[in-house]
N, C-alpha and C positions, 0 to 999 in steps of 0.2 A: 234629547232635550236637556238644555243647560239651565240650572236653577242657580242663582246666586247663593253662597253660604252666608252672606252677611245677613245679620238680623235687623235689617232696616228696610225702609221703604225703597222702592227700586224704579228705575228707568228701564222700561221693557220693550224690546222688540219681537214682535210676532212676524214669521214670514212664511210664505207658500210660493209654490212655483206654478206656472201656467203657461200653456202654449196658445197663442193666439195669432191665427193667420200666418202660421209658420215662424212666429217671433218667439223665442223663449225669453220669458219674463219673470221676475221674482216680485211679489207684493210685500211690501213692509209696512206693518201697523204699528207706529210707535206710540207706546202710552207712557204717560208720567204717573207713577203710583207714589211719588213723593209728595209731602204735605205742603208744597210750596211750588211755585213756577220754575220751570227751567226752560233754557235755550239750547235744544239740540243743534249741534253742528255736523257737517258732512263735508267730505273731501274725496275726489275721485284720484286714485292713484294710476289706473289704466283703465280704457275702455270707454263706454258710452258716458255721457254727462248726465248728471242728476237734474231733476226738475227744479230742486230748491237746494241751496248749501247751508240753509240755517233758517230757524222760524220760532216763535214762541210757543211753548206748550204748557197751558195752566194745570194745576194739579187735578187729576183724574181725566183728562182728556185725551183723545187719540188723533194722530195724523197719520194718514196712509200716503204712501209713495210706491211708484212702480218703476222698476229698474230692468231695462233691456240688456240681456247679456252680449257679449261679455262685459264684465264690470268687477273692478276691485278697488276698495276704498275703506274707509272708516267712518263710524259715527262716534260721537261723544256728546256729553251734556255740559252746557255752560251754566254756572249759577251766579247769583248775586250780580245781575246784570241791569243796566240802567243807561239813560242818555245824559250828558251834560249840558250845559246852558246853550252850548253851540249844535246840539243835536247829535253829537258824537257817541256811538254805542260802544260799551265796554262792559266786560264781565270780571268778577272777582277770581273765578276759575275757569280754565278751559277756553280763555278769550283767544279770538283768532287775529286780533289787532287789524279787522277791516274797517273798523268804524261803523259797521252796520250790522244789522241782524243777520244778514247772509254773510258767509265766510269768503264767497267768490275765490276758492281755490287755496286759500290759506289755511294751514293746519292749527289746530289747538295748541296754546302755550302750556306746557306741563305746570303743574301736575293735573292729570286728567285720566279718568277711566275710559279706555278705549274699547269698541267691538268693531273686529276687522272682518270683512268679507271677501271672497274671492267667488264671483258668480261664472260658471264656466260656460261657453257657448255650446249650442245645440244639445242641451239637456246633459252635459257631462258633470263630473263630479265637483260639487261646491264645497266651499270650505268657509269656517269661521273661527274665530278666537276672540276671547275676551282678556284684554292686556292691562297690565299693571305696570309695564315697564317705563311708562311715562308718568307713574305716581298713581294715586287715587284721589277721587273727589266725590264720588258716589256710587252705589251699587248698581249694576246693570245684568239682566238677565235676557237670554234669548230663547223664545219658545217657538217651535215649529207649528203652524196649523195643520190639523188633519181632519178627516171625515169623522164626524161626532154626532151622538144623539142628542136628545134633548136635556139629558141629565149631564151632559159633557164627556161621556166615554166614547172611545173610538169604537166604532161599529162596523167598519169595512177598511180594506185596503185596495186600491186601485193597482191594476198590472201596470208595468212600464208602458206597454202598448197603448192602453186607455189614457194613461195620464199624460205621455209625450207625443202620441200620434206619429211617431217616427218609423221609418222602414227598418232600421236596424233593431228596434224593439219589437216590431209586428211581424218581421221575417215577410216582408213583402218587397216589391220593386225589386232592386239589385241585390236584396238580402233574402230572396225566396227560396233558397235551397240550405241545407245544413252546412255546407262548407262557408258560406256567407253569413250565416246566423248563428253563431255559437251563444252559449249562456252569457248572460250580463250579471253585473253585480246586484242588479234588481232581482233577476229570476232566482239568483243563488239565495237570496233571502227566504223565497217561498220554498226553495228546494231543501234548505236546512231544516225548515220547520215540518215539511211533509215529503220526505225522501221519495216516495213511491207515487207521488201526484205529478202530473205534468206541470212544470214550471214555465216552460215557453213552447213554441209551436214545434220544434223538433227535438223534444225531450223524450224520444222514443225508447232508447236503449235501457233506462231504468224505470220506466213507467208504462210499459206495454206488457201485458200479462196474458196466458194462455188458460183455459179451463180444461180439466181433465176429467 
């Protein structure tokens, strides 16, 4: 989990991953914790297109967006935005110069704080970073969503097989033998915490014991 070190109100992105009818997607919940309205912008560097490339986000509100993998791109927040007498939209920071609330493929003009994502296909390793390379206009946090109880604490962790329902994680189909179903980065997380427990289907060598 990334939490900004800036002692200010933040523009927050919550994200989680889902599998739906064989399609790997990521859900983003974009929340404005700033005490004023912002206008998030988004641009795709490669992969599938976004449902929107810009929108108004009043203080305390959340907008949800779903992205299908593969995808890479960036989000940023625009501030001090308005329309002139002719209806042209522009912003004091992060403006994408499209003349509209949507950026339509245009990137934000520096300075602006960026959050960049790469969403891998087929449940692969995803990446994100928060960048000040193009300057800073407000703080951003990225927080992954997890299985939580009523008090907000994490109460369980899904296996990769349950989470992704893919043969390579479930050791099924073409991956139904030890040679084609090795440990994964996900099973290693469990193995490191519980070395003597089964972490995936063919974890026999270090997880099966005899009684004397």
